[in-house]
C-alpha positions, 0 to 999 in steps of 0.5 A: 506521734502515730505511725503512718501507714499508706495502704495500696488502696490509699495509693489507688484512690489518690492516683484515681483523682489525678489528671493524666500528666507527664510528670507529677511531684508528690511529697509525704511526711512520715513519723518513725516507723511509717510505711507504704504497703506493697503497691504499683503505679501506672507511672515510673517513679523516682523515690527520694527522701533527702534526709533520713533513711528508707528501705525500698523492697522490690522484685529485685531485692531490697535497698537501704537508701541513704539520705542522698540516694534514690530508687527508680521504680518502673511503671507497674512494678510492685514495691514497698517502702519502710522507714526507720526514722522520721522522713519526708518522702519526695517522689516524681512520677513519670508517665511511661511514654516519657520514660523511654530510655530509662531502665525497665527494672528497679535500680538505685540512683546517685542523686547529684545536686542538680537532680535533687534540685529538680526533684524538689522543684517538681514537688514544690512547684507542682510542675504538672500545672505549668507550661509544657515546655518547662516540663520537657526541660525538667524531663530532659535534665532529669534524663541527663542526671539519671546516674545508676550506681553499682549498689547491690540490693540486699536480698533476704529470701528465706530458703526452702530447706526447713533447717536452713530456713530456721537458721536464717530466720533467727539470724534476721531476728538477732543479727548479732548472734555469733554462733558458728556454723557448727553450733547452728548445726547442733541447733537445727539438726544438720551438720555444718557441712550440710548447712554450708552446701545448702547455703551455696545451693539455695542462697548462692553464698556462704554462711559468713557472707550471708551473716555479714549481709544481714548485719550490714542491713541492720547496721545501715538502719541503726546508723540512720537512727543516729546511733554511733558507729562504735555502739552499732559495732558493739550491738552487732557483735564485732570485736572492735569498731575498726573491724566493723568499719572495715567490713562496711568499707569492703561491702559498700566502698565507703566508711559509715561516715562517708556513706551517710554524708555522700549517699551513693556518690563515689 
């Protein structure tokens, strides 16, 4: 199956043919590896899948979104969507004048059963062609179900220092690399003390925490592709499956099984 890539020009062309509406439901089918290139909408947007996993990159950072999660993207906010598995995307566009009271920055959402049903109905029934009072009812229900989570975005901006940037770029390419900070220092030409200071100054974290962050993102994507927990733990350099599960639980508050069965819901 050919990888599907939607460009920013494709998005603009499609939306130019839409009549102005309060709510617009959109659905797209993607094969594994599909993507929507960086773009903006004149509408606020709920980006939801329902199955599979997607990576939503925004100015706040990037979220790896599980099957029962979504991301709210305000109007005119640059964002990109990348997919690691076959995926059916279901989006709800909300006109700015109907988005009053909703967040003015990108936020992850917990998708309740009712919220999921509302999104699917809006997409399937083409609500924009229905009675205005029904549209208002859906919008009121969506606002009631609009529940933010405490998920933090996974951010991976490379630092300015060339030595630290080289270290970080290589870890992003090979998350399972187990070299110590001392060993990395020998490779990039800096002492471990200097690298530790640069991590704190430029990335506001420690080397160990940053590496865990990188491995967590990769783990989420590999698990979404259907790999077993034990296989992913081994691939990412963990001594045991239990050590990997404990890292996952501490970072996201759930085990891998709970995360993918319940999405963002606690």
